[in-house]
N, C-alpha and C positions, 0 to 999 in steps of 0.2 A: 504494499499500500504507500502511495506517496501521499505527502501531505502539503498542501498550499495554505495561502491566507488570501486576503483580499483587501482593496483599499476601500470598499464600500464603509462608509461612516468615519473614514479616517482624514483628519485635517490635511490638505494638500502639503503643507511645509513639512509634515512629519514624515512623508512618504520615504524619503532617503535614508532617514536614520532608522525607520522600520525596516526597511529591506536589508540594511547591513545586520541588524538583529537577527532576522528571520535566517539569513544565510549562514551568521554564526552558529545558529540552533539546528542546523542541516535539515530547514525546510526547503523543499523541492522547487517553490515557485510563488508567486503571488499574481493575483487577477487585479488589473487595473480598469474600476469601472468607469465608462465615459460618461462626462456630463451631459452631452447634448440631447434634449428631451425633445421628442418630436410633437408633445400636446401644443396645441394652438397653433401647429403649422401646416401649412396646405402641403399636400403631397405633389402638387404640381408646381408650384412658384418658390423660388428660392428665398423664401423669407426667413430671418433668423429663428433659431429655435431656443426655446426655454432652457436654460442652463446656466451654471456657474463653477467656477474652479478651473483647475488646470485640465487640459485634455489628455485622455489617456496615454497616448504615445510621446508627450512632452514628459509625463511622469518617468514614463519607462526609461527615456533616453537618460533623464538624471540618474535614476536609480542604477541603470546598467553602468554608468560611469563609475559607481561606487562599489560594485560587486563583480565576482569573479565567474559564478557559475550558477546562480540563483536564475531560475526560468521566470519568463513572464508570458501573461495572456491580456490582451485587451478587448473589452467587450463594447461593441458598439450597436446601436440601433438601426435596423433598417426595415421599412424605407423610413428616410430623414433626409430634409432638405440640406442639411448642414453635412450630412455623410455623402458626397457625390463619388463617384467611380475614382475620378483622377485624384480627391483627396485622399481615399483609402490607400489606394495603389501607393501614392507617393508617400504619403506621411508614415503609414504602417511598414513600408518598405526601409524609409529612412532609419525608424526606430529599430528594426531588424539588424541594420548595418551597425548601429551604435551597439547593440545587445549581441552581436556576432552570432546571430540566428539563435538566440534564446528565447524566441517569441512565437506566440499562437494567435490567430485573429478569430475571436468569438462572434459570432453573429447573432445579436439579441433581437429577436422579431418585435414588430410594434403591434402585435396582434391584439393586446390589452387595450391600446388605444383605439383599436379598429373597433372593439366591441363597444367602445362608449362613445363613438360616433365623433371622434376627433380628427380621423384620418379617413378620407373616403376610399378604401381600399380594402375589398373583402379579402379573408385569409388566403385562399386558394390564389388569386391572383398577387398577393403580396409575395407569397413564396415562389411564386414562378419568377417575379421580378428580383428577387434576392439571390436566386438561382443565378439569373442572368448576370448580374453584378457580380456575384463572387465567381463565377467561371471567367468574366473578364479581368477580373483582378488577378487571378492565378496566371493567366496569360501574359500579363503585364509584368508580373515578378519574373516569369520566365524568359521572355523575349527582349523586356527593356524596352518596349514599346507598344502602343494599342492605339487603334482606330476603330469607333464602334458606330453602328448605326441603330436605329430604333429606340425605344424608351425600356428601361431608364437609362441606358448606356450612351445615349445619344450625343457624343462628344466629339469635337476634332481631334485628329491624331494627335498624340503626345508621346513624349519620351520619359521613362525613368532611368536617369543614370545611374543612379544608386539603388541597385536591387539586390534582392537576397541572395546571396551565393548558393544557397539551398533552399527548397521548397519549405515554405512555411505551411504548418497545421492549419487548417481552416476548420473549428468546431461549431457544431449547432446547438441550438436551445429549443425549447418550449415543450409542453406536454400532451399536445392534441396529438392523435394518430399521424395525421399528415406532418406535424413538426418532426415526432419520432422516425417516421419514415425517410424524411428528407437527411436527417442526420445518419442515420444508418446507412443511406444508399448514396451520398453525395459528399459526407464530412469524414472529417479524420477523428471526431470523436464527439461528444455530448456533455453540456454543461448545465447545471441545473440546481435548484434548493433555494430556502431550505424545505426539506421534505421528512417525513417521519420514515424509519428503517422500512416499514411496510410498502411505502411508496415508492421508495428507491428501488427495492427489490423488483417491484412489478415494471417499473420502467427499464431497468437493466435486463430483465428476463425478455421485454418486448424486443428491446435493440437487438439483443443476443439472437432473437429467433429471426429477426428481420435479415441481420447479416448471413445467418445460415442460409435462408432461402435465398439470397441472392447472390450467392457465393463469395461473400467478403469476411468471412470468418476468419480466414488466415491473415489479413491485412491488419497492421496495426491500429489500434482504435483505443481513444482515452474516454473513460466514462468518469467525470467529476461532479462531485455532489456535496453539498452542504447539507448536514442534518439539524433536525429540531432536536432529538435527543442530546443529553450531555454526553461528552466524548468517554469512550470507553474501549478497553481492548476488544471486549465481545463485540461491540457494536462494529468496529472496524473490520473484524475477522469475517464475520458473516456477510458483510456487505462485500469485502474482498472474495469470498468464495461465489458469489453470485456477478461476478465480473467488474465490479466498481475499481478502478485503478487509483484514484486520487480522492480525498477526502479534505474538503474545504473548511478552515475554521479561522476563526477572527479574533484574537486575544482582546480587542476592545470591546467585545460583546460581553465579558466577564470580569474585565477589570473595574475596579471601583472607580477609576475615574480614567480619562483618556490621556493623561500625562504619559510621557514617554518611558518613565522610570516603571509605572505601574505597567505598562504594554511590555516592557523587557521582563519583569516578574512572571507575567501570565504566558510569555513565549518560552521563558526558560522552564516553568513547570510543566506545559505542555510537552516540550521537547525530552524532558526527564521522564515522563511518563509514557510517550509513545512512539518516540523516534529514537532516541538514545537507547531505550531498553529494547526495541527491536533489534537492535543492532549489537 
């Protein structure tokens, strides 16, 4: 079992310090939540999106400069006018160069906003648009240049000079049958949570079954989740037995305050209980 943390709920200014703490405690990585929020945005017009704080790839570049092997994943929302094809392809690629390939792209769909009516985009249409964009982004990273037609990737040809030396994993998210199917068939992994253990086992079983049915069971695939239950060796062992590859845990969720020293103490406690003990 791998162990990751997340920047969700963490002050931007503390990110770099916390990343060094996590690496020293032998955590495998940290997920950087992007602040661009599609609520109140038109799905057609390039209007500004609600959001605050530093964007995830900027955080990753800063954290990568101060760490040696800690891995990163950035969670972005699609569809979202702030996340265009060229911005994702270029900025994530630049972050990957800074991180020397220690980066995965997680696509967090905007289905929740669709259901509330904030975006005029049905879930099936949304997933088709996401597939089109992520396929184009992968081609950009591979070839260093891209010219696309049609929506949502209708942009003039452009070139990415700093593109990743190796293919970056693309991870999916979402709990609906369509989202799980997309992750199992088109992505390199799936991220979700917080869920109960029973929910996690159900999603893991569905993803494994889909990968078996479509001949992808032998390909690398990450299942990364956060749990509602308190951390325990039994919890992680049972999840691992069902195919979960990484558990996500936030020290600031249990610290009495979000001070760096409180976070350090929580990180050290977790590492002693579940990471160093396993080694």
